[in-house]
C-alpha positions as CSV (number, residue, x, y, z in Angstrom):
1,M,104.1,-152.2,64.2
2,Q,106.6,-154.5,67.2
3,Y,109.5,-152.3,69.0
4,M,111.3,-152.5,72.1
5,G,109.8,-150.2,74.4
6,G,107.2,-148.8,73.0
7,K,105.2,-147.2,75.0
8,S,101.1,-148.5,72.8
9,R,99.7,-149.9,76.0
10,I,100.3,-146.7,78.8
11,A,100.7,-144.0,75.9
12,Y,97.4,-142.5,76.0
13,K,97.9,-142.0,79.5
14,L,101.6,-140.5,79.9
15,V,100.6,-137.9,76.8
16,N,96.6,-136.5,79.1
17,F,100.2,-136.8,82.1
18,M,102.3,-134.7,80.4
19,S,99.8,-131.9,77.9
20,L,98.5,-131.0,81.4
21,E,101.8,-128.6,81.7
22,R,102.1,-128.3,78.4
23,L,100.9,-124.9,76.6
24,E,99.3,-123.5,74.0
25,N,100.9,-123.6,70.6
26,M,103.9,-125.9,72.5
27,T,105.6,-127.2,69.9
28,W,106.0,-130.9,71.2
29,V,109.3,-133.3,70.6
30,E,110.3,-136.9,70.5
31,P,114.1,-136.7,69.9
32,F,113.4,-140.6,70.3
33,M,110.4,-141.4,68.6
34,G,110.6,-145.4,68.2
35,S,107.8,-146.8,66.9
36,G,105.3,-143.6,67.1
37,K,103.2,-144.4,69.6
38,V,103.0,-141.5,72.4
39,L,103.6,-138.9,69.3
40,E,100.3,-140.0,67.5
41,K,97.9,-139.3,69.3
42,V,99.2,-135.5,70.4
43,K,98.2,-132.1,69.0
44,D,100.1,-130.3,66.5
45,P,103.0,-129.1,66.2
46,R,105.3,-132.5,66.6
47,I,108.7,-133.0,65.7
48,G,109.5,-136.7,65.6
49,S,113.5,-137.1,65.9
50,D,114.8,-140.0,65.7
51,I,118.5,-142.0,65.5
52,N,117.5,-144.8,63.0
53,S,117.6,-143.1,59.8
54,E,115.7,-146.6,58.7
55,L,112.9,-145.8,60.8
56,I,112.2,-142.3,59.7
57,S,113.0,-143.2,56.4
58,L,110.4,-145.5,56.6
59,F,107.8,-143.6,58.6
60,K,108.9,-140.3,55.5
61,M,107.7,-143.2,53.0
62,I,104.2,-143.7,54.9
63,Q,103.4,-140.0,55.1
64,E,104.0,-140.7,51.0
65,G,101.8,-143.4,50.7
66,Y,104.2,-146.3,50.7
67,E,103.1,-149.7,51.6
68,P,105.1,-152.1,53.5
69,P,104.3,-156.1,52.8
70,K,102.2,-158.0,53.8
71,I,103.7,-161.4,53.6
72,V,107.9,-161.2,54.4
73,T,109.2,-165.0,54.5
74,E,111.8,-165.5,57.0
75,S,115.0,-166.7,54.4
76,F,113.4,-162.8,52.8
77,Y,113.9,-161.3,56.2
78,N,117.2,-162.5,56.7
79,L,118.8,-162.0,53.3
80,V,118.3,-158.0,53.5
81,K,119.9,-159.1,57.5
82,K,122.9,-159.8,55.6
83,N,122.9,-157.4,52.7
84,P,120.8,-154.6,53.8
85,H,123.1,-152.1,51.7
86,I,121.3,-153.7,49.0
87,Y,118.2,-153.0,50.1
88,P,116.1,-149.2,50.6
89,E,115.8,-147.8,53.7
90,H,112.6,-148.0,54.1
91,L,111.7,-151.1,53.7
92,R,114.2,-152.3,55.9
93,G,113.0,-150.4,58.8
94,F,110.4,-152.7,57.8
95,L,111.4,-155.4,58.0
96,S,114.1,-154.8,61.3
97,F,111.2,-154.5,63.2
98,A,107.5,-155.6,62.3
99,C,109.4,-158.9,61.8
100,S,111.7,-159.0,64.4
101,F,110.7,-160.9,67.5
102,G,109.8,-158.9,69.8
103,G,111.1,-155.6,67.8
104,H,114.0,-156.6,68.5
105,R,116.4,-154.5,66.0
106,W,117.4,-157.4,63.5
107,D,117.3,-160.2,66.8
108,A,115.5,-162.9,65.2
109,F,112.2,-163.8,62.8
110,A,109.4,-162.9,64.8
111,K,107.6,-166.3,64.6
112,N,105.2,-168.2,67.1
113,K,103.0,-171.3,67.3
114,R,100.1,-170.3,66.0
115,N,102.0,-168.8,62.4
116,H,101.2,-165.7,63.0
117,N,101.7,-163.4,60.6
118,F,103.3,-160.2,61.7
119,A,104.5,-158.7,58.5
120,L,100.7,-158.8,57.7
121,S,100.0,-157.2,61.5
122,G,102.9,-154.1,61.4
123,F,101.0,-153.3,57.4
124,R,97.9,-152.7,59.2
125,S,99.7,-151.3,62.5
126,L,101.2,-148.1,60.1
127,M,98.2,-148.3,58.3
128,K,96.1,-147.3,61.2
129,Q,98.9,-144.9,62.1
130,K,99.5,-143.2,59.0
131,P,96.7,-140.6,59.1
132,L,97.5,-139.6,62.8
133,L,101.1,-138.9,61.8
134,K,99.2,-136.2,59.1
135,G,101.5,-133.0,59.9
136,V,104.6,-135.0,62.4
137,K,107.8,-133.0,61.2
138,L,110.4,-135.9,60.9
139,L,113.7,-136.3,61.3
140,S,117.1,-138.2,62.2
141,T,119.5,-137.4,64.1
142,D,120.5,-137.8,67.0
143,Y,119.8,-136.2,70.4
144,K,122.8,-134.0,70.6
145,S,121.9,-132.5,66.7
146,L,118.9,-131.3,67.6
147,K,117.7,-127.8,66.9
148,L,114.9,-126.2,68.8
149,T,114.7,-122.8,68.8
150,E,110.9,-122.3,70.7
151,R,110.7,-123.1,74.0
152,S,109.5,-126.9,74.0
153,L,107.7,-129.7,75.7
154,I,110.5,-132.9,75.7
155,Y,109.8,-136.1,76.6
156,C,112.2,-138.7,75.8
157,D,112.1,-142.4,75.9
158,P,115.8,-143.5,75.5
159,P,117.6,-146.6,75.7
160,Y,116.6,-147.4,79.4
161,K,119.9,-147.6,81.7
162,N,120.8,-151.6,82.4
163,T,119.1,-153.3,79.8
164,K,120.1,-154.6,76.2
165,G,119.6,-151.6,74.5
166,Y,119.4,-150.9,71.0
167,G,122.4,-152.2,69.2
168,F,124.7,-149.4,69.6
169,K,126.5,-147.3,73.6
170,F,124.2,-144.9,75.0
171,D,125.9,-142.8,77.6
172,H,123.0,-142.3,80.2
173,D,125.1,-139.0,81.9
174,D,125.2,-137.3,78.8
175,F,121.6,-138.0,78.0
176,Y,121.1,-136.0,81.4
177,Q,123.0,-133.2,81.2
178,W,121.7,-132.9,78.3
179,C,118.2,-133.2,79.5
180,I,118.9,-130.1,82.0
181,N,120.8,-127.7,80.2
182,K,117.3,-127.8,77.6
183,K,114.7,-127.5,81.2
184,N,117.8,-124.7,82.0
185,D,117.0,-123.5,78.1
186,G,113.4,-122.4,79.3
187,H,111.9,-126.0,77.9
188,L,109.6,-128.1,79.5
189,V,111.2,-132.5,79.2
190,F,110.3,-135.7,79.9
191,I,111.9,-139.2,79.9
192,S,110.6,-142.1,80.2
193,E,112.7,-144.9,82.9
194,Y,112.5,-147.6,85.3
195,N,115.1,-145.0,87.1
196,A,116.5,-142.1,86.8
197,P,118.5,-139.4,89.1
198,F,114.7,-136.6,88.3
199,D,111.6,-136.2,89.8
200,L,109.0,-138.8,89.8
201,A,105.6,-137.3,88.0
202,W,103.7,-140.8,87.4
203,S,104.3,-144.4,87.2
204,Q,102.2,-147.7,86.1
205,E,103.2,-150.9,86.1
206,V,103.2,-153.4,83.0
207,S,104.3,-156.1,81.3
208,I,106.8,-157.2,79.1
209,S,109.2,-160.3,77.4
210,F,112.5,-159.9,77.4
211,D,113.5,-162.6,74.7
212,A,112.2,-165.2,72.8
213,K,112.5,-167.7,75.7
214,S,111.2,-165.8,78.3
215,N,107.8,-165.4,80.2
216,K,106.5,-162.1,81.2
217,Q,107.7,-160.2,83.2
218,K,106.1,-157.1,85.6
219,K,107.9,-153.8,85.3
220,T,106.9,-150.3,87.0
221,E,107.4,-148.0,83.9
222,N,108.2,-144.5,85.3
223,L,107.8,-141.1,84.2
224,Y,110.4,-138.2,85.1
225,R,110.0,-134.9,85.5
226,V,112.9,-132.7,84.6
227,H,112.3,-129.4,84.8
228,E,110.5,-128.1,87.8
229,K,106.8,-128.4,87.9
230,S,104.4,-125.5,87.0
231,K,103.1,-123.5,90.6
232,F,99.2,-122.9,89.8
233,K,97.5,-119.9,92.1
234,L,94.3,-120.0,92.7
235,I,92.3,-116.4,92.5
236,T,89.7,-115.7,94.8
237,Y,87.2,-112.3,92.9
């Protein structure tokens, strides 16, 4: 399913890298779950959270057996966009991302010269993802309100600084302080960003498209480590 900022192309590499520091039975937590392309590749226990209640509602319904529409017309898309209160959250969650260009929420109806069926692609993606979401605890909350009762690995994929964002203001300084606080509480904290004031742990160049009229551009996806990297001791006998 289309999602702005989705990590599908590098998800395995991110998971494999961070998993090297994940302890046995440590809960993997994502306060910015987004499309779930990283979370789906992680073993339980897992918590997926996002402030977008429509998106979380969609994933909960998928877990329960819901199948989204395979065909969505531009007129229906615009009707739901203009009258969101009439339609259920899970349907709005599907249309606003799977049927929006580039996964930009309610930006423009997704279409191209080849008349590609974006709704069908979103349907197939979610049906493929369904078994991978089994066992995930899903929450709809702001990252600040996320309650963690035990030491966890927290992977954050927030709105990137100096980018279009998700239609709401995001205070990066407050977020960085929250990450530091969680690190001080004993959690392992990683952040995906283009640039962040923490130790660079991993990076890879990717191609992205910013809007309907632009060509793909090269950007470097970075993964930052907030906590101190575990020190391994070599023991000889």
